[in-house]
VOPAGU-2260 file (C-alpha; in pm, 1 decimal, decimal comma):
REM VOPAGU-2260
SITE   aa  ch    i         X         Y         Z
SITE  MET   A    0      16,7   -4019,4   -2932,5
SITE  HIS   A    1     -82,7   -3646,4   -2933,3
SITE  PHE   A    2      60,1   -3335,8   -3068,3
SITE  ILE   A    3     108,2   -3006,7   -2881,1
SITE  ASP   A    4     266,9   -2665,6   -2950,9
SITE  ALA   A    5     547,2   -2606,4   -2714,8
SITE  LYS   A    6     642,2   -2266,6   -2586,9
SITE  GLY   A    7    1026,8   -2325,0   -2579,9
SITE  ILE   A    8    1266,5   -2584,1   -2712,8
SITE  LEU   A    9    1612,7   -2538,5   -2555,0
SITE  SER   A   10    1686,6   -2561,3   -2184,2
SITE  ALA   A   11    1949,8   -2321,0   -2020,6
SITE  ARG   A   12    2221,8   -2575,8   -2101,1
SITE  ASN   A   13    2101,5   -2616,0   -2459,0
SITE  GLY   A   14    1930,2   -2936,4   -2432,5
SITE  MET   A   15    1611,9   -3039,6   -2602,9
SITE  ASN   A   16    1343,6   -3304,6   -2580,1
SITE  LEU   A   17    1144,1   -3330,3   -2892,1
SITE  TYR   A   18     893,4   -3576,9   -2722,0
SITE  ARG   A   19     757,2   -3677,9   -2370,9
SITE  GLY   A   20     714,1   -4020,8   -2278,5
SITE  CYS   A   21     871,5   -4331,2   -2432,3
SITE  THR   A   22     760,6   -4663,0   -2598,0
SITE  HIS   A   23    1070,4   -4856,7   -2532,4
SITE  GLY   A   24     942,9   -4991,2   -2213,6
SITE  CYS   A   25    1254,3   -5033,6   -2009,1
SITE  ILE   A   26    1165,8   -5169,6   -1667,6
SITE  TYR   A   27    1402,0   -4919,7   -1474,8
SITE  CYS   A   28    1316,2   -4595,7   -1649,2
SITE  ASP   A   29    1360,2   -4290,9   -1424,3
SITE  SER   A   30    1168,2   -4067,1   -1666,2
SITE  ARG   A   31     842,3   -4242,3   -1528,7
SITE  SER   A   32     889,3   -4100,7   -1203,0
SITE  SER   A   33     602,8   -3901,8   -1070,6
SITE  CYS   A   34     815,2   -3593,8   -1006,4
SITE  TYR   A   35     812,8   -3526,4   -1384,0
SITE  GLY   A   36     447,1   -3456,9   -1386,6
SITE  PHE   A   37     302,8   -3683,2   -1643,3
SITE  THR   A   38     -81,4   -3646,2   -1669,4
SITE  GLN   A   39    -118,3   -3914,2   -1935,2
SITE  ALA   A   40       4,3   -4266,2   -1989,8
SITE  PHE   A   41     385,9   -4271,7   -2021,5
SITE  GLU   A   42     346,5   -4448,3   -2351,0
SITE  ASP   A   43      93,8   -4191,1   -2477,2
SITE  ILE   A   44     370,8   -3978,0   -2660,3
SITE  GLU   A   45     342,4   -3607,7   -2656,7
SITE  VAL   A   46     490,8   -3482,5   -2987,5
SITE  LYS   A   47     634,4   -3105,8   -2981,1
SITE  GLN   A   48     507,1   -3063,6   -3337,6
SITE  ASN   A   49     663,3   -2699,1   -3360,2
SITE  ALA   A   50    1005,7   -2797,2   -3239,7
SITE  PRO   A   51    1164,3   -2731,9   -3569,0
SITE  GLU   A   52    1047,6   -2378,2   -3585,1
SITE  LEU   A   53    1146,3   -2309,5   -3229,7
SITE  LEU   A   54    1481,2   -2440,5   -3280,6
SITE  GLU   A   55    1528,1   -2254,6   -3588,1
SITE  LYS   A   56    1444,6   -1919,3   -3397,5
SITE  ALA   A   57    1665,6   -2008,1   -3101,9
SITE  LEU   A   58    1971,1   -2095,4   -3320,3
SITE  ARG   A   59    1938,8   -1774,0   -3507,9
SITE  SER   A   60    1918,9   -1569,2   -3193,7
SITE  LYS   A   61    2254,6   -1732,7   -3036,1
SITE  ARG   A   62    2563,0   -1514,9   -3039,9
SITE  ARG   A   63    2792,8   -1824,0   -3029,3
SITE  ARG   A   64    2771,5   -2165,2   -3163,9
SITE  CYS   A   65    2755,6   -2445,8   -2910,0
SITE  MET   A   66    2662,7   -2806,4   -2852,3
SITE  ILE   A   67    2296,1   -2892,7   -2861,0
SITE  GLY   A   68    2195,7   -3207,7   -2661,6
SITE  THR   A   69    1900,9   -3443,6   -2689,5
SITE  GLY   A   70    1790,2   -3752,9   -2540,1
SITE  ALA   A   71    1836,5   -3678,4   -2180,4
SITE  MET   A   72    1483,3   -3726,6   -2067,3
SITE  CYS   A   73    1334,1   -3874,6   -2382,7
SITE  ASP   A   74    1470,8   -4108,1   -2652,2
SITE  PRO   A   75    1481,9   -3903,6   -2990,0
SITE  TYR   A   76    1462,7   -4226,3   -3185,6
SITE  MET   A   77    1160,9   -4410,3   -3036,5
SITE  HIS   A   78     907,7   -4579,0   -3257,5
SITE  CYS   A   79     729,4   -4267,0   -3364,4
SITE  GLU   A   80    1039,7   -4103,8   -3520,2
SITE  GLU   A   81    1019,6   -4345,0   -3817,1
SITE  ASP   A   82     723,4   -4162,5   -3942,5
SITE  LEU   A   83     758,5   -3822,4   -3782,2
SITE  ARG   A   84    1116,4   -3749,1   -3845,9
SITE  LEU   A   85    1120,1   -3474,8   -3600,6
SITE  THR   A   86    1474,0   -3558,8   -3489,4
SITE  ARG   A   87    1585,0   -3553,6   -3839,5
SITE  LYS   A   88    1427,1   -3213,8   -3907,0
SITE  CYS   A   89    1608,0   -3061,4   -3591,3
SITE  LEU   A   90    1943,4   -3202,2   -3706,4
SITE  GLU   A   91    1907,5   -3060,6   -4054,9
SITE  ILE   A   92    1853,1   -2707,8   -3873,0
SITE  ILE   A   93    2157,3   -2779,6   -3647,5
SITE  ASP   A   94    2365,2   -2867,5   -3959,1
SITE  ARG   A   95    2256,0   -2576,0   -4153,3
SITE  HIS   A   96    2360,8   -2326,3   -3866,3
SITE  GLY   A   97    2683,1   -2490,4   -3802,2
SITE  PHE   A   98    2618,3   -2590,6   -3440,6
SITE  GLY   A   99    2723,1   -2921,7   -3284,7
SITE  VAL   A  100    2499,4   -3207,3   -3146,9
SITE  ALA   A  101    2531,0   -3481,7   -2869,5
SITE  VAL   A  102    2259,3   -3737,4   -2908,3
SITE  GLN   A  103    2165,3   -4004,5   -2651,4
SITE  THR   A  104    1967,5   -4311,7   -2758,5
SITE  LYS   A  105    1921,6   -4681,9   -2738,6
SITE  SER   A  106    1800,8   -4736,4   -3080,9
SITE  THR   A  107    1979,3   -4809,7   -3385,2
SITE  ARG   A  108    1705,3   -4597,3   -3567,4
SITE  ILE   A  109    1980,2   -4332,5   -3543,0
SITE  LEU   A  110    2168,9   -4485,8   -3827,1
SITE  ARG   A  111    1904,7   -4328,7   -4051,7
SITE  ASP   A  112    2048,8   -3993,8   -3982,9
SITE  LEU   A  113    2413,3   -4087,2   -4030,1
SITE  ASP   A  114    2455,5   -3861,9   -4321,1
SITE  LEU   A  115    2353,5   -3552,8   -4109,7
SITE  LEU   A  116    2561,8   -3655,4   -3815,8
SITE  ARG   A  117    2857,7   -3696,7   -4025,3
SITE  SER   A  118    2801,5   -3353,3   -4197,2
SITE  ILE   A  119    2763,9   -3192,4   -3859,1
SITE  ASN   A  120    3074,5   -3360,1   -3739,2
SITE  GLU   A  121    3275,6   -3245,3   -4053,6
SITE  LYS   A  122    3160,5   -2879,6   -3966,0
SITE  ALA   A  123    3158,0   -2877,7   -3610,2
SITE  LYS   A  124    3120,3   -3199,1   -3374,5
SITE  SER   A  125    2881,6   -3485,7   -3325,2
SITE  VAL   A  126    2882,7   -3718,1   -3043,7
SITE  VAL   A  127    2673,9   -4024,2   -3034,8
SITE  GLN   A  128    2573,3   -4160,0   -2694,6
SITE  MET   A  129    2424,8   -4512,9   -2647,5
SITE  THR   A  130    2328,4   -4679,4   -2328,3
SITE  LEU   A  131    2447,3   -5042,0   -2253,1
SITE  THR   A  132    2352,9   -5224,9   -1957,7
SITE  THR   A  133    2320,6   -5593,7   -2024,3
SITE  TYR   A  134    2544,9   -5803,6   -2229,3
SITE  ASP   A  135    2317,9   -6117,1   -2237,2
SITE  GLU   A  136    2076,1   -6064,5   -2525,2
SITE  ASP   A  137    1787,3   -6284,4   -2363,2
SITE  LEU   A  138    1814,3   -6078,2   -2054,2
SITE  CYS   A  139    1837,8   -5748,6   -2245,2
SITE  ARG   A  140    1503,2   -5817,6   -2409,7
SITE  ILE   A  141    1345,7   -5859,9   -2075,3
SITE  ILE   A  142    1493,8   -5539,9   -1921,0
SITE  GLU   A  143    1460,1   -5322,0   -2232,8
SITE  PRO   A  144    1183,0   -5505,2   -2427,8
SITE  ASN   A  145    1110,4   -5262,9   -2708,9
SITE  VAL   A  146    1450,2   -5138,8   -2809,9
SITE  SER   A  147    1745,7   -5237,1   -2999,0
SITE  THR   A  148    1945,1   -5530,9   -2829,8
SITE  THR   A  149    2288,4   -5460,1   -2691,4
SITE  ASN   A  150    2457,1   -5636,7   -2971,2
SITE  GLU   A  151    2266,1   -5415,9   -3214,9
SITE  ARG   A  152    2377,2   -5096,8   -3029,0
SITE  PHE   A  153    2737,1   -5233,6   -3021,5
SITE  LYS   A  154    2731,9   -5277,7   -3415,4
SITE  ALA   A  155    2594,4   -4915,3   -3457,9
SITE  LEU   A  156    2879,6   -4770,4   -3226,5
SITE  GLN   A  157    3116,2   -4942,9   -3471,1
SITE  ILE   A  158    2970,2   -4795,3   -3759,2
SITE  PHE   A  159    2976,4   -4440,9   -3599,5
SITE  HIS   A  160    3344,5   -4506,3   -3532,2
SITE  GLU   A  161    3401,7   -4624,2   -3892,3
SITE  ASN   A  162    3247,2   -4279,2   -3995,0
SITE  ASN   A  163    3479,6   -4088,1   -3756,0
SITE  ILE   A  164    3186,8   -3991,9   -3523,1
SITE  PRO   A  165    3300,4   -4015,2   -3140,7
SITE  THR   A  166    3081,0   -4213,6   -2922,4
SITE  VAL   A  167    3028,9   -4225,7   -2533,0
SITE  VAL   A  168    2837,4   -4516,0   -2369,0
SITE  TRP   A  169    2622,4   -4467,3   -2070,1
SITE  LEU   A  170    2659,7   -4781,5   -1841,5
SITE  SER   A  171    2355,6   -4728,9   -1628,6
SITE  PRO   A  172    2166,1   -4865,5   -1448,8
SITE  ILE   A  173    2331,9   -5189,7   -1335,7
SITE  LEU   A  174    2051,6   -5380,0   -1158,9
SITE  PRO   A  175    2124,0   -5564,4    -807,8
SITE  TYR   A  176    2079,8   -5932,1    -824,0
SITE  ILE   A  177    2017,0   -5925,8   -1212,6
SITE  ASN   A  178    2300,7   -5792,8   -1402,6
SITE  ASP   A  179    2545,7   -5680,3   -1149,5
SITE  THR   A  180    2781,2   -5968,3   -1253,9
SITE  ARG   A  181    3155,1   -5947,5   -1365,1
SITE  GLU   A  182    3070,5   -6143,3   -1666,5
SITE  ASN   A  183    2818,0   -5870,5   -1772,2
SITE  LEU   A  184    3047,6   -5592,1   -1704,4
SITE  GLU   A  185    3322,8   -5763,1   -1892,0
SITE  GLY   A  186    3104,3   -5826,8   -2197,9
SITE  ILE   A  187    2993,0   -5472,0   -2206,6
SITE  LEU   A  188    3337,9   -5332,7   -2168,4
SITE  ASP   A  189    3467,5   -5574,1   -2435,2
SITE  TYR   A  190    3200,7   -5416,8   -2664,9
SITE  CYS   A  191    3328,4   -5054,9   -2566,9
SITE  ILE   A  192    3681,4   -5148,4   -2649,7
SITE  ARG   A  193    3600,4   -5309,6   -2975,0
SITE  ALA   A  194    3395,8   -5019,2   -3079,6
SITE  LYS   A  195    3669,0   -4768,0   -2972,2
SITE  VAL   A  196    3435,0   -4545,2   -2781,1
SITE  LYS   A  197    3566,4   -4225,0   -2658,0
SITE  GLY   A  198    3409,4   -4239,5   -2300,7
SITE  ILE   A  199    3199,0   -4424,0   -2048,3
SITE  ILE   A  200    2956,5   -4251,9   -1822,7
SITE  CYS   A  201    2915,0   -4474,8   -1514,4
SITE  PHE   A  202    2761,2   -4323,3   -1184,6
SITE  GLY   A  203    2823,0   -4634,9   -1002,8
SITE  MET   A  204    2698,5   -5003,9    -996,9
SITE  GLY   A  205    2331,1   -4986,8    -906,3
SITE  LEU   A  206    2001,0   -4798,1    -986,9
SITE  THR   A  207    1779,6   -4508,1    -838,9
SITE  LEU   A  208    1413,7   -4554,5    -765,8
SITE  ARG   A  209    1151,1   -4301,7    -739,4
SITE  GLU   A  210     772,0   -4292,0    -682,9
SITE  GLY   A  211     614,2   -4383,3   -1022,4
SITE  ASP   A  212     920,1   -4567,7   -1127,8
SITE  ARG   A  213     959,2   -4786,5    -827,2
SITE  GLU   A  214     602,4   -4920,9    -889,6
SITE  TYR   A  215     654,0   -5005,3   -1253,9
SITE  PHE   A  216     997,3   -5167,1   -1178,2
SITE  TYR   A  217     847,3   -5384,2    -904,1
SITE  ALA   A  218     568,7   -5484,6   -1129,5
SITE  ALA   A  219     815,6   -5596,0   -1387,5
SITE  LEU   A  220    1020,4   -5798,3   -1110,0
SITE  ASP   A  221     703,1   -5971,7   -1010,9
SITE  LYS   A  222     638,3   -6055,2   -1379,9
SITE  HIS   A  223     990,1   -6165,6   -1482,6
SITE  PHE   A  224    1173,0   -6254,2   -1152,1
SITE  PRO   A  225     937,0   -6405,9    -891,8
SITE  GLY   A  226    1027,0   -6322,6    -555,9
SITE  LEU   A  227    1313,6   -6062,3    -627,5
SITE  LYS   A  228    1079,7   -5752,3    -527,6
SITE  GLU   A  229    1068,6   -5909,1    -181,6
SITE  GLN   A  230    1452,9   -5934,8    -169,7
SITE  TYR   A  231    1466,9   -5576,8    -296,1
SITE  ILE   A  232    1249,2   -5433,9     -24,9
SITE  ARG   A  233    1423,2   -5655,1     258,8
SITE  ARG   A  234    1759,5   -5501,7     133,6
SITE  TYR   A  235    1687,3   -5143,6      17,3
SITE  GLY   A  236    1336,1   -5067,5     184,0
SITE  TYR   A  237    1227,7   -4744,3      -4,7
SITE  ALA   A  238    1563,0   -4599,4     -56,0
SITE  TYR   A  239    1645,0   -4380,6    -375,5
SITE  GLU   A  240    1973,8   -4516,1    -431,9
SITE  LEU   A  241    2003,9   -4900,9    -463,8
SITE  PRO   A  242    2393,1   -4977,2    -481,4
SITE  SER   A  243    2492,8   -5329,7    -579,2
SITE  ASP   A  244    2643,0   -5559,7    -327,6
SITE  ASN   A  245    2924,2   -5603,0    -580,3
SITE  SER   A  246    2983,5   -5237,3    -656,3
SITE  GLY   A  247    3343,5   -5232,2    -519,1
SITE  GLU   A  248    3458,0   -5504,7    -718,4
SITE  LEU   A  249    3278,2   -5406,3   -1042,4
SITE  MET   A  250    3387,5   -5041,1    -992,9
SITE  ARG   A  251    3752,8   -5130,8    -988,2
SITE  LEU   A  252    3722,9   -5367,5   -1287,0
SITE  PHE   A  253    3539,7   -5054,0   -1471,3
SITE  ARG   A  254    3834,4   -4794,5   -1370,9
SITE  GLU   A  255    4106,4   -5045,6   -1452,9
SITE  THR   A  256    3984,3   -5146,3   -1791,9
SITE  CYS   A  257    3908,4   -4791,6   -1904,5
SITE  ARG   A  258    4252,2   -4670,9   -1795,8
SITE  ALA   A  259    4426,8   -4965,3   -1972,1
SITE  HIS   A  260    4246,8   -4885,5   -2291,9
SITE  GLY   A  261    4260,6   -4505,1   -2296,4
SITE  ILE   A  262    3885,1   -4454,6   -2235,9
SITE  LEU   A  263    3759,8   -4147,9   -2070,6
SITE  HIS   A  264    3556,4   -4251,6   -1763,7
SITE  ASP   A  265    3570,2   -3964,0   -1504,4
SITE  VAL   A  266    3194,6   -3852,2   -1512,7
SITE  ASN   A  267    3289,5   -3483,6   -1495,8
SITE  ALA   A  268    3539,5   -3517,9   -1783,1
SITE  CYS   A  269    3303,5   -3691,0   -1992,9
SITE  PHE   A  270    3031,4   -3450,8   -1957,1
SITE  GLN   A  271    3286,5   -3146,3   -2020,2
SITE  TYR   A  272    3379,7   -3336,1   -2348,6
SITE  LEU   A  273    3013,3   -3357,3   -2436,8
SITE  HIS   A  274    2949,3   -2982,7   -2390,6
SITE  GLU   A  275    3281,0   -2848,6   -2546,5
SITE  PHE   A  276    3226,3   -2702,5   -2874,3
SITE  PRO   A  277    3537,4   -2708,0   -3095,3
SITE  GLU   A  278    3724,2   -2384,1   -3171,6
SITE  PRO   A  279    3675,5   -2244,5   -3530,4
SITE  TYR   A  280    3901,3   -2426,4   -3791,3
SITE  GLU   A  281    4076,4   -2095,5   -3860,5
SITE  GLN   A  282    4201,9   -2083,2   -3495,0
SITE  MET   A  283    4294,2   -2442,6   -3488,6
SITE  THR   A  284    4544,7   -2413,7   -3766,0
SITE  LEU   A  285    4739,4   -2120,1   -3645,9
SITE  PHE   A  286    4987,9   -2334,4   -3486,2
C-alpha cells in the first residue's frame, strides 16, 4: 500500500475512485487489464489520501446536487478501508452537503457505514450495489477468494432493504463452463427476490478478457480447473467477448424472472435509476 495526493477526485459523470488496485483477488477482474496503466502490482493499493479534501472542494463548487458514484473501478470497501476509513470520510462529506450516493461493492464492510447511508437516503438518495455471480459458496471462494461470500452479500442486501435503502445487483460475469448453469442463476435470482432488490444489471451471460486480465484468469484456471484453459482457447481464441453457450436459455430465465417479480432489469433503465437525483422535497409535495 502506498499513498499519493491526487489532482482530482470526481469524473465528468461524478464518479470517484478512492483507491487503485484491489486485494479481493477475483479471478476475472477486468481492472487488472493492461489498458488501465498499472505501474505497480495490482495488490499494492494506491490510496488517494487527499480524496476527502478534493471531494469537499468539488461538492462546494457544484451548482446542483447530484448522485455521486463510487466502486466502478475499485472496490471502496476492500481490506484497507477497515483502518483508513477513506470511504466513510467521503460519505460524511456527501451527507453533509446533501448529495446522493451510489456505492458498488462486494464486501459486507459497507454495513459499517449503514448509519451514513441511511442518513444520506433520508435527505436525498442512497443506492447500494452488490455483485453476485456464484450461488455455490465453495465455488464462490475460488472465484472471489478474499471477499464476502455470496450468502453474506445476500444477507447485507436484506439489511439494506430493512433500512429502506434501495439495492441493485450486478449479475456479472458469468463464467463459461464454471457458473453458467441454470441452477446457479436460479439461486442468485432467488436471493435477489428475497432481498427485494430494486434492479439487476446484466450485460449477458459470459465475460470479457483483455491483456493483463486474461493472463491472470488463465493462471487461475490452471490452478483450480486443470484443462479448462485449453478448452477456453479452443472455443474463444483470444476474443474480448466470451459468451456462454447457455446464454440464450439463461437470458430468457433472467428476463422472465425479473418481469414476474417487478425487478428493473433493462440496463439503460438501471443506470438511469442510479444517476437520477430526487427532486427537492418541497416540489415532490406540491401534488
